[in-house]
C-alpha positions as CSV (number, residue, x, y, z in Angstrom):
1,M,29.2,20.4,-37.9
2,A,26.4,18.0,-38.1
3,D,25.0,19.7,-35.8
4,V,24.7,22.5,-37.3
5,E,22.7,20.5,-39.8
6,F,20.8,19.3,-37.5
7,M,19.6,23.3,-36.4
8,N,19.2,24.1,-39.7
9,S,16.5,20.9,-40.3
10,L,14.6,22.6,-37.8
11,I,15.0,26.1,-38.3
12,I,14.2,25.8,-42.3
13,H,10.8,23.1,-40.0
14,L,10.3,26.4,-38.3
15,I,10.1,28.2,-41.7
16,D,8.4,26.8,-43.5
17,G,6.8,23.4,-42.2
18,I,7.4,19.9,-43.9
19,V,10.1,19.2,-46.4
20,T,12.3,17.0,-48.2
21,D,16.3,18.0,-46.9
22,S,19.3,18.0,-48.9
23,N,22.3,20.2,-49.2
24,Q,20.9,22.5,-52.0
25,K,17.8,23.3,-50.1
26,T,20.0,24.1,-46.7
27,D,22.6,26.5,-49.1
28,S,18.7,28.0,-50.7
29,Y,17.8,29.8,-47.0
30,Y,21.3,30.8,-47.1
31,K,21.4,32.9,-49.7
32,K,17.5,33.6,-49.3
33,Y,17.5,35.4,-45.9
34,D,21.6,36.0,-46.6
35,K,20.9,40.0,-46.1
36,E,17.6,39.8,-44.5
37,F,15.8,37.4,-42.4
38,D,13.0,39.2,-41.4
39,I,10.9,37.4,-39.9
40,M,14.1,36.1,-37.0
41,D,12.3,36.7,-33.7
42,Q,8.5,34.6,-34.8
43,V,11.7,32.2,-35.7
44,E,13.5,32.4,-32.1
45,D,10.5,32.9,-30.1
46,R,9.1,29.6,-31.2
47,L,13.0,27.9,-31.2
48,N,12.8,28.9,-27.5
49,R,9.2,28.3,-26.7
50,I,9.5,24.2,-28.0
51,F,13.6,23.8,-26.6
52,F,11.7,24.7,-23.5
53,L,8.2,21.9,-23.8
54,I,11.5,19.7,-24.9
55,E,13.1,20.2,-21.7
56,D,10.7,20.5,-19.6
57,I,9.4,17.3,-20.9
58,F,12.7,15.5,-20.6
59,Y,13.4,16.3,-17.7
60,N,10.1,15.6,-15.7
61,N,10.4,12.8,-13.6
62,L,7.3,10.5,-15.6
63,F,9.2,10.3,-18.9
64,N,12.1,8.3,-19.3
65,T,12.5,8.3,-23.3
66,K,14.7,5.6,-25.0
67,I,14.0,6.8,-28.1
68,F,13.2,10.6,-28.9
69,Y,17.0,11.0,-27.9
70,R,17.6,10.1,-31.4
71,K,18.0,12.8,-34.0
72,N,15.5,11.5,-36.7
73,Y,13.2,10.8,-33.7
74,F,13.9,14.6,-32.4
75,W,13.7,15.5,-34.8
76,T,9.4,14.5,-35.2
77,L,8.7,15.3,-32.1
78,F,9.7,18.6,-32.3
79,A,7.5,18.8,-35.8
80,V,4.8,17.3,-33.9
81,I,5.4,19.8,-31.1
82,N,5.5,22.9,-33.1
83,H,2.0,21.7,-34.8
84,Q,1.0,21.4,-31.5
85,L,1.1,24.6,-30.3
86,F,1.0,26.6,-33.3
87,G,-0.9,24.7,-35.7
88,S,2.1,24.8,-38.3
89,L,1.1,22.1,-40.7
90,D,-1.7,21.4,-42.8
91,D,-4.5,20.8,-40.9
92,E,-5.4,17.3,-41.9
93,I,-2.7,16.4,-39.5
94,E,-4.5,16.1,-35.7
95,R,-4.4,18.7,-33.3
96,N,-5.4,18.7,-30.1
97,P,-6.7,21.8,-28.0
98,D,-4.8,20.9,-24.8
99,F,-1.3,21.2,-26.4
100,N,-2.0,24.6,-28.0
101,D,0.1,27.1,-27.0
102,E,-2.3,28.6,-24.7
103,E,-3.0,24.7,-22.4
104,F,-0.1,23.6,-23.1
105,D,1.5,24.5,-20.0
106,E,-1.6,23.3,-18.5
107,N,-1.3,20.2,-19.6
108,I,2.3,19.1,-20.0
109,H,1.5,15.8,-18.2
110,S,-1.6,14.7,-20.1
111,F,1.6,15.6,-23.0
112,I,3.7,13.5,-21.8
113,S,1.9,10.4,-20.1
114,K,0.4,10.2,-23.9
115,L,4.4,10.5,-24.7
116,S,4.7,7.7,-22.6
117,L,2.3,5.5,-24.0
118,F,3.6,6.2,-27.2
119,E,6.6,5.1,-26.7
120,A,6.0,2.1,-24.5
121,D,3.7,0.8,-27.5
122,F,6.6,0.9,-29.7
123,L,9.4,-0.2,-28.0
124,N,7.1,-3.0,-26.9
125,Y,6.8,-3.7,-31.5
126,E,10.6,-2.3,-32.2
127,F,11.7,-5.3,-28.7
128,G,8.8,-8.0,-30.6
129,T,7.2,-8.8,-27.3
130,E,4.0,-6.9,-29.0
131,D,1.6,-9.4,-30.6
132,A,-1.1,-7.3,-32.0
133,I,0.9,-4.9,-34.3
134,S,0.0,-1.9,-35.8
135,Q,1.1,-0.7,-39.3
136,E,1.3,2.8,-37.4
137,L,4.2,1.9,-35.7
138,V,5.5,-0.4,-38.2
139,D,5.5,2.6,-40.5
140,F,6.9,5.0,-37.2
141,D,9.3,2.6,-37.2
142,K,10.2,2.0,-41.1
143,F,10.7,6.0,-42.0
144,H,13.0,6.7,-39.1
145,R,15.4,4.4,-40.6
146,T,14.5,5.5,-44.2
147,R,14.3,8.4,-46.3
148,T,14.8,9.8,-42.8
149,T,15.0,12.9,-44.1
150,S,12.0,12.4,-47.1
151,K,9.2,15.6,-46.7
152,D,6.5,12.4,-47.6
153,E,8.1,9.6,-44.9
154,R,8.4,13.4,-42.1
155,T,4.5,13.7,-42.8
156,I,3.7,10.2,-42.0
157,R,5.9,10.8,-39.1
158,I,4.3,13.5,-38.1
159,N,0.7,12.4,-38.4
160,I,1.4,9.0,-36.8
161,L,2.1,10.4,-33.6
162,S,-0.4,13.8,-34.1
163,N,-2.9,11.0,-33.9
164,Y,-1.3,9.1,-30.7
165,L,-1.4,12.6,-29.1
166,A,-5.4,13.2,-29.8
């Protein structure tokens, strides 16, 4: 059941962007789209596009993740890729033009490189080997551990990773 709830969370994100997850919120989507899901093709296309990119990233020899396999971190990565591709979130959240839908495939190695550097910095912080700790890394860690389904904290996490990819 946890996998279904997680998929619900990803699909809700594709429909409405960053929202606070709750059982009541999920139920409201089931009720809203019970009879007709007229945006199914768009949601399915975006979901497949993002999953194929994540697969390409995770199976690339240049990428060896330790954190993005974790559910909360995966959700953040999914949301960041969605925003980079489609500009689907707040305009204040940074986008790198190299990672829009038309350019991403051509620049996937650059994305992987930036993501790997971010993860290296984060793991250095997480394991206490980083001398100068940035507040962004502290917040990125904190908001993946607490209030993980809150809109505000999700927005901060997405913002931090998006800024790093810019």
